[in-house]
C-alpha positions as CSV (number, residue, x, y, z in Angstrom):
1,M,88.2,86.9,-7.8
2,G,87.6,86.2,-4.1
3,A,84.4,87.1,-2.3
4,Q,86.2,90.1,-0.6
5,D,87.9,91.4,-3.7
6,T,86.8,94.6,-5.4
7,L,85.6,93.7,-8.8
8,P,87.2,95.5,-11.8
9,V,84.9,97.4,-14.1
10,A,85.8,99.5,-17.1
11,A,83.8,102.4,-18.5
12,A,83.9,104.1,-21.9
13,F,82.3,107.4,-23.1
14,T,82.0,107.5,-26.9
15,E,80.6,110.7,-28.5
16,T,79.8,111.7,-32.1
17,V,79.8,115.3,-33.1
18,N,77.7,116.4,-36.1
19,A,78.1,120.0,-37.3
20,L,77.0,122.2,-40.2
21,F,79.1,125.4,-41.0
22,I,77.6,127.8,-43.6
23,G,80.1,129.7,-45.7
24,A,82.3,131.8,-43.4
25,D,79.5,132.9,-41.0
26,P,80.3,131.7,-37.5
27,S,76.8,132.6,-36.2
28,K,75.2,130.1,-38.5
29,C,77.1,127.1,-37.2
30,V,74.8,124.2,-35.9
31,V,76.3,121.5,-33.7
32,K,74.7,118.4,-32.3
33,I,76.6,115.9,-30.1
34,I,75.3,112.5,-29.1
35,G,77.0,110.0,-26.8
36,E,76.8,106.7,-25.0
37,M,78.4,105.3,-21.9
38,V,79.3,101.6,-21.8
39,L,80.4,99.5,-18.9
40,S,82.7,96.6,-19.5
41,F,82.9,93.5,-17.3
42,P,85.7,90.8,-17.3
43,A,84.5,87.4,-18.3
44,G,85.5,86.0,-14.9
45,I,82.8,88.1,-13.1
46,T,80.1,85.6,-14.1
47,R,81.8,82.9,-12.0
48,H,82.1,85.4,-9.1
49,F,78.3,86.2,-9.4
50,A,77.5,82.5,-9.6
51,N,79.3,81.9,-6.3
52,N,78.0,85.2,-4.7
53,P,74.4,85.5,-5.9
54,S,73.8,88.7,-3.7
55,P,76.8,90.9,-4.6
56,A,77.2,94.6,-3.7
57,V,75.0,96.9,-5.8
58,L,77.1,98.7,-8.4
59,T,76.5,102.4,-7.9
60,F,78.1,105.2,-9.8
61,S,77.9,109.0,-10.3
62,I,78.1,110.8,-13.7
63,T,79.8,114.2,-13.2
64,N,79.1,117.3,-15.3
65,Y,75.6,115.8,-15.7
66,N,74.1,119.2,-16.2
67,R,75.8,119.3,-19.6
68,L,73.6,116.5,-20.8
69,E,70.1,116.5,-22.4
70,H,67.7,113.7,-23.3
71,V,69.4,111.1,-21.2
72,L,68.2,107.6,-21.8
73,P,69.4,105.1,-19.2
74,N,69.1,101.4,-20.0
75,P,65.6,100.7,-18.6
76,Q,66.4,97.0,-17.8
77,L,69.7,97.7,-15.9
78,L,69.8,101.3,-14.6
79,C,67.9,103.1,-11.8
80,C,68.3,106.6,-10.6
81,D,66.7,108.9,-8.0
82,T,64.7,111.5,-9.7
83,T,63.6,113.3,-6.6
84,T,66.8,114.2,-4.7
85,Q,70.2,115.2,-5.9
86,A,73.3,115.5,-3.7
87,K,75.2,117.6,-6.2
88,A,73.7,119.8,-8.9
89,D,76.4,118.8,-11.5
90,A,76.3,115.1,-10.8
91,K,73.7,112.3,-10.9
92,D,73.8,108.9,-9.1
93,F,72.8,105.7,-10.7
94,W,72.6,102.1,-9.4
95,V,72.5,98.9,-11.4
96,N,69.7,96.3,-11.1
97,M,72.0,93.5,-10.1
98,P,69.6,90.5,-10.7
99,N,69.0,91.8,-14.3
100,L,72.7,92.5,-14.8
101,I,73.7,89.0,-13.6
102,S,71.1,87.4,-15.9
103,H,72.2,89.6,-18.8
104,L,75.9,88.7,-18.3
105,K,75.0,85.0,-18.0
106,K,73.2,85.1,-21.4
107,V,76.1,87.0,-23.0
108,A,78.6,84.4,-21.6
109,E,76.6,81.6,-23.1
110,Q,76.4,83.3,-26.5
111,K,80.1,84.4,-26.5
112,P,82.0,81.7,-24.5
113,Q,85.4,82.9,-25.9
114,A,85.0,86.6,-24.9
115,T,87.4,88.0,-22.3
116,Y,85.0,90.8,-21.4
117,Y,81.4,91.9,-21.9
118,N,80.3,95.3,-23.0
119,V,76.9,96.5,-21.6
120,D,75.2,99.7,-22.9
121,M,74.2,101.8,-19.9
122,L,73.4,105.4,-21.0
123,K,72.6,107.2,-24.2
124,Y,72.5,111.0,-24.2
125,Q,72.7,114.3,-26.1
126,V,75.0,117.1,-25.1
127,A,73.9,120.7,-24.7
128,T,75.8,122.7,-27.3
129,N,76.6,126.3,-28.0
130,G,77.2,126.6,-31.7
131,L,80.8,127.2,-32.9
132,Q,82.2,127.0,-29.4
133,S,81.1,123.3,-29.2
134,A,82.8,122.2,-32.4
135,P,86.4,120.8,-31.9
136,L,87.3,121.9,-35.4
137,N,85.9,125.2,-36.9
138,L,85.5,125.4,-40.6
139,A,84.9,128.0,-43.3
140,V,84.8,127.4,-47.1
141,S,84.8,129.8,-50.1
142,W,84.3,129.0,-53.8
143,R,85.1,131.1,-56.8
144,C,83.3,129.4,-59.7
145,E,84.2,130.6,-63.3
146,P,83.2,129.0,-66.6
147,T,86.7,127.5,-67.1
148,S,88.0,127.3,-63.5
149,T,87.1,126.9,-59.9
150,D,89.0,128.2,-56.9
151,L,88.4,126.5,-53.6
152,R,89.6,127.6,-50.2
153,I,89.0,125.8,-46.9
154,D,90.0,127.4,-43.6
155,Y,90.1,125.3,-40.4
156,K,90.9,126.1,-36.8
157,Y,91.5,123.6,-33.9
158,N,89.2,124.4,-30.9
159,G,90.6,122.7,-27.8
160,E,88.1,124.5,-25.6
161,A,85.3,122.3,-26.9
162,M,86.9,119.3,-25.2
163,S,87.1,118.3,-21.5
164,T,90.9,118.0,-22.0
165,P,92.4,119.3,-25.3
166,M,93.6,116.3,-27.3
167,A,94.7,116.0,-30.9
168,L,92.2,115.3,-33.7
169,N,93.6,112.3,-35.6
170,N,93.3,111.0,-39.2
171,V,91.6,114.3,-40.3
172,Q,90.2,114.1,-43.8
173,F,88.7,116.8,-45.9
174,L,86.6,115.6,-48.9
175,V,85.0,117.8,-51.5
176,P,83.2,116.8,-54.8
177,I,84.0,119.1,-57.7
178,D,81.8,119.0,-60.8
179,G,82.1,120.9,-64.1
180,G,84.4,118.5,-65.9
181,V,87.8,118.9,-64.1
182,S,90.6,118.5,-66.6
183,K,93.5,119.6,-64.5
184,L,94.5,120.5,-61.0
185,Q,96.5,123.7,-61.4
186,A,97.5,124.4,-57.9
187,V,96.9,122.4,-54.7
188,L,98.3,123.4,-51.3
189,P,99.1,121.3,-49.3
190,P,99.2,118.3,-51.6
191,A,96.0,116.3,-52.0
192,V,94.6,113.2,-53.7
193,W,92.3,113.8,-56.7
194,H,89.9,110.9,-57.4
195,A,89.1,111.3,-61.1
196,E,86.4,108.7,-61.2
197,Q,84.4,110.2,-58.3
198,Q,85.5,113.8,-59.2
199,R,86.5,114.4,-55.6
200,I,89.5,115.9,-53.9
201,L,90.8,114.6,-50.6
202,W,93.2,116.2,-48.1
203,K,94.6,114.0,-45.3
204,I,96.2,115.5,-42.2
205,P,97.5,112.9,-39.7
206,D,96.7,115.1,-36.7
207,I,95.6,118.6,-35.8
208,S,96.2,120.1,-32.3
209,K,97.4,123.2,-30.5
210,K,100.9,121.8,-31.1
211,S,100.4,121.8,-34.8
212,E,101.8,124.6,-37.1
213,N,100.1,127.9,-36.3
214,G,98.4,126.4,-33.3
215,G,96.1,124.2,-35.4
216,V,95.0,126.9,-37.8
217,G,95.5,126.3,-41.5
218,S,94.1,126.6,-45.0
219,L,93.6,124.2,-47.9
220,L,93.8,125.7,-51.4
221,A,93.0,124.3,-54.9
222,R,92.4,125.5,-58.4
223,F,90.7,123.3,-61.0
224,Q,90.7,123.8,-64.7
225,L,87.2,122.9,-66.2
226,T,85.8,121.8,-69.5
227,E,82.1,122.0,-68.5
228,G,82.0,124.7,-66.0
229,P,81.1,126.5,-63.9
230,S,81.1,124.2,-60.9
231,K,78.3,124.1,-58.4
232,P,79.6,124.5,-54.8
233,A,79.2,121.1,-53.0
234,P,79.3,120.3,-49.3
235,L,82.7,119.8,-47.7
236,A,82.7,116.7,-45.5
237,V,85.3,116.3,-42.7
238,Q,86.2,113.2,-40.7
239,F,88.4,112.8,-37.6
240,T,88.7,110.8,-34.4
241,S,90.1,111.7,-31.0
242,E,91.2,109.5,-28.0
243,G,91.5,110.5,-24.4
244,S,88.9,113.2,-24.1
245,N,85.2,113.9,-24.7
246,L,83.1,116.9,-25.6
247,S,80.5,116.6,-22.8
248,G,83.0,116.9,-20.0
249,C,81.3,114.0,-18.3
250,D,83.2,111.6,-16.1
251,I,82.2,108.6,-13.9
252,E,82.9,107.9,-10.3
253,L,82.0,105.0,-8.1
254,A,79.5,105.8,-5.4
255,G,79.6,102.6,-3.4
256,P,81.9,99.8,-2.3
257,G,82.7,96.4,-3.9
258,Y,84.0,97.6,-7.3
259,R,86.8,99.6,-8.8
260,F,87.4,101.2,-12.2
261,S,90.2,99.5,-14.0
262,L,89.9,101.9,-16.9
263,V,87.8,104.9,-18.0
264,K,88.1,105.6,-21.7
265,K,86.9,108.8,-23.5
266,R,86.8,109.3,-27.2
267,F,84.9,111.1,-29.9
268,A,84.6,111.2,-33.7
269,A,83.0,113.3,-36.4
270,G,79.7,112.1,-37.7
271,Q,78.2,114.4,-40.3
272,F,80.7,117.2,-40.1
273,L,79.9,119.5,-43.1
274,C,80.6,122.9,-44.4
275,I,78.5,124.4,-47.3
276,Q,78.8,127.6,-49.3
277,K,75.2,128.7,-48.6
278,V,71.9,127.2,-47.7
279,M,69.5,126.6,-50.5
280,E,66.3,128.5,-49.7
281,R,64.1,125.3,-49.7
282,N,66.4,123.5,-47.2
283,N,66.5,123.7,-43.5
284,P,70.1,123.8,-42.2
285,L,69.2,121.2,-39.6
286,S,68.1,118.7,-42.2
287,Y,71.8,118.1,-43.0
288,L,72.4,116.7,-39.5
289,V,71.2,113.4,-38.2
290,N,67.8,113.5,-36.5
């Protein structure tokens, strides 16, 4: 890297969506999304800074900033102007370069074999609007009899929750079934029954608008019981997605001297649950991370 070169920097937005769906009532859906933005610097940048101790200040703008709540910039590394704002939907930040150079030098000493260094810059929460903010909508219904349990799970892909609609990958639906399951009488589509844990697991490689029925589907199972009836248990869903985020945020350089070599966006399910009904003593929000 020469003194006149623009220095390559990569950025990554990683978000976690927590959700609680209650029965089949869309108005009772609670969604909480948290995220972080990390900058990644190539290992060679430390040599550049050693030869150029007064580099250009790294400045950038976060777009769609008005979608964020409770933003926590890294207090050692990031500064922002809290008084003026050029654009209502964006916010400018600049990096404390002496602190960044010192931090990268320490990381380089601790990890001499690393080819790049990740630095946490922002943590945030995303403003949500219930069901509309969940990339996968869920409903569950149970029919619990003394000798059998019928379970139905309905799901619907919601590309409108994302900045760019992308597939949900490695989708897993996991439900515990008590009551002494002796036999699976009917399962559609096929699923894995874990007898020791008394849990049923459906795996779908990906769900998107291109999936069958536009990403709308149902999972059905009937269980024969010896110690019924079953008690409805929470359905837990896991998935990941690459190439998009839920906040709609992006990053742009706001000054010279640097260039983005890559901007990654991804999100995953955290506590993504669907329950039959809320027990009267419980607050729905208690199911989600604080």
